[in-house]
N, C-alpha and C positions, 0 to 999 in steps of 0.2 A: 314326427321327429320330435324326440323329448330331449333335450338337456339340460343336465346339473352337474353344477361342481366348481368352481370357484378359481378366482385370480388375486393374486396377492403383488404389490412390487412396496419396496427400502427405497425410501433414498436418503442420501448422505452429500450433505456437505460442509466442506470447513472450507473456509475466508475466502473465497468467488476460487481456490486454488485448487481442492480435491473436489471432484464429484465421484460419486460411486454410486450404482443402482443393480437392485435385483429383482426378479420380475417368476414368479412362477404360477402356471395354471395348470389345473387342471380339471376336464371335463368330461361326460360319458353321454353318448350323444349314440341315442339309441333310437331304432325304425319304431314307431308303434301302433300302428293298422293291423291292426286283430285276426282279423280276416280278411281273405283276398275276397275279389269279385261274386265267386261261386258259393260264401260263406265257412268256407273251409278254415280252418287255425292258417294262417300265413308263416310259411317257413321260419321270414324273416322275421318277425315277432320280436322283439326287444335284443337285439343284435345291435354291437354297433356299428356305427355306417363308415364305410370303408373312404380313404383319403381323407379321412377327418383325427390331426395328426389328438393326444386327446390328453399329450402329456409334455409340456416342453419347460425350458428354465432357460433364462436368457441373463447375464452379467454385465457390465459394464467399470470403467476405470477409468476416470480423464486427469489430465494434470495440467495444470496452463503456468506458466515462467514468464515472467517478463522481464525484458530488458537483456533476452541473451545474446541477442546478435546486433541489436541498435537499441538506442534509448526509446522507451513508449512500442516497442514492440510489444506483440505476443506468439506464445509460443505451446500451442497445443498438443499433447501426448494423449495416447488413447491407447486401453485393451477393453476386445469386447469379446463373450461367448457366450453359448449358446449349446444347446442338447436337444431334443429330440426323444421320445422314447421312439419301438419303434411301434409302426401301424400299420392297420392293413389297407390294401390298395384294389380291395377287389373282395363283393362281398363270402366271398371263401374262405374261412379266416384261416385255416386249419393247413395251408402246405405255407411254406417255410417261401414258398416262389413266392406270393403273392404277401407279402410284408419286406419292408422298408425294413434297414441296418439298423441301430442305434446309432444316431449323430449329435456330432461331438465335435463345432471349429472352433476358433481362435485367428480373431481379427485384429493387425495391429496399425499405427496408423502416429498422422503427426500433419501438424498442419502452421504453419506462417505467417505473420500480418503484419504488415510495413506499417511502419507507424504513423502514415498516414491514413492505413483503414482503403485504401486503393488496389492496392497488394495483396492476396489470398494464394498462398502453396499450399499446396495436400500430399500425401505422399500415401498410397493404403497398401498392404500387405493382407489381402482376405483368403483366407484360408488356408493361413501359414502352413499349415502340417501337412495342405492338403486330401482332406479325409472326405467319402465319400459323403454328403449331400445332396439332398429329393427339394424338390417340391410336392405336392397334396396329392400331384398322378404321377410318383414316381418313375415324376422323366426326373432324371438323375443333372443338378445345376453346376455350372465350371469350376475343376479344382482352379487352387493356389493362381493370386493372379496379384499383377502391382500395377496398380493405378497412382499417375499421378495429374494433378489436375492445378490452373494457372487460372484465377481469376480475378478479372481487372474491374474495379466499379466506375464506372464512368458519374461524372458529377454535376449539376448545372448543368445542365441540354436544353436547349431554346427548343421549343418547336413552334411553327406561325402553324 
């Protein structure tokens, strides 16, 4: 195989409060075995590999708020988005049945860290608009979901 393309990322940070990241990648991954075992021109030669998204973009923005609920506490708010161009999931690239849809998702969330830094509570809304999202093998990922996570940090544990 041969893969040619590019990937770029732009990161912006402002006063340790605002973080923004944008990423883009485009890769043309093609089959490069020109002849089969019988010496005939291989029918897959120079064709895009299946199950390989070739164009993606991702972005995220996070904002930090200090002392919102309690003094010395931290509240982080975030938004993530992503785009995946349609890609073929089998070698037959002329049949729409074997091509994923355009994928575009949005995630929102917040996390709160207590002043002692021993408890973090996070609330995430994944795929907020219930878009059809697929993995590399065209298996549909779960739709909209809400996650609540509580982390408790144990400090000064002494093991014998």
